[in-house]
C-alpha positions in Angstrom: 7.1 -9.8 6.6 4.7 -9.2 3.7 5.5 -5.4 3.8 9.2 -6.2 3.7 8.8 -8.5 0.7 6.8 -5.9 -1.2 9.5 -3.3 -0.5 12.2 -5.6 -1.8 10.2 -6.3 -4.9 9.4 -2.7 -5.6 13.0 -1.5 -5.1 14.3 -4.3 -7.4 16.3 -6.2 -4.8 14.0 -9.2 -5.0 13.4 -10.4 -8.6 12.8 -14.2 -8.1 11.5 -16.7 -5.6 11.4 -20.5 -5.1 9.1 -23.1 -3.6 9.2 -26.8 -3.2 7.7 -28.7 -6.1 5.6 -30.9 -3.8 3.9 -27.7 -2.6 2.6 -27.1 -6.2 1.6 -30.8 -6.5 -0.3 -30.6 -3.2 -2.4 -27.7 -4.4 -2.7 -29.0 -8.0 -1.0 -25.8 -9.2 1.1 -25.5 -12.3 4.9 -25.0 -11.6 5.9 -21.4 -12.6 8.0 -21.1 -15.7 10.6 -18.5 -16.7 8.8 -15.3 -17.7 5.7 -15.9 -15.6 4.6 -12.9 -13.5 3.1 -12.9 -10.0 1.2 -10.3 -8.0 2.2 -9.8 -4.3 -0.6 -8.5 -2.1 -0.5 -7.2 1.5 -3.5 -9.0 2.9 -3.3 -8.1 6.5 -2.4 -4.8 8.1 1.1 -4.8 9.6 0.7 -4.1 13.3 4.4 -3.7 14.2 6.8 -0.9 13.4 8.2 -1.2 9.8 
């Protein structure tokens, strides 16, 4: 799924995302704001056909 997500970001199909606010609270993370940037990394090798 990560490889698919990266592909969608790189081709411009995916330009935004969302998460439950409680998830940020649980991790004591700041809620993203308009204009923030994120980096998507492929952490594990994809073992199935793409």
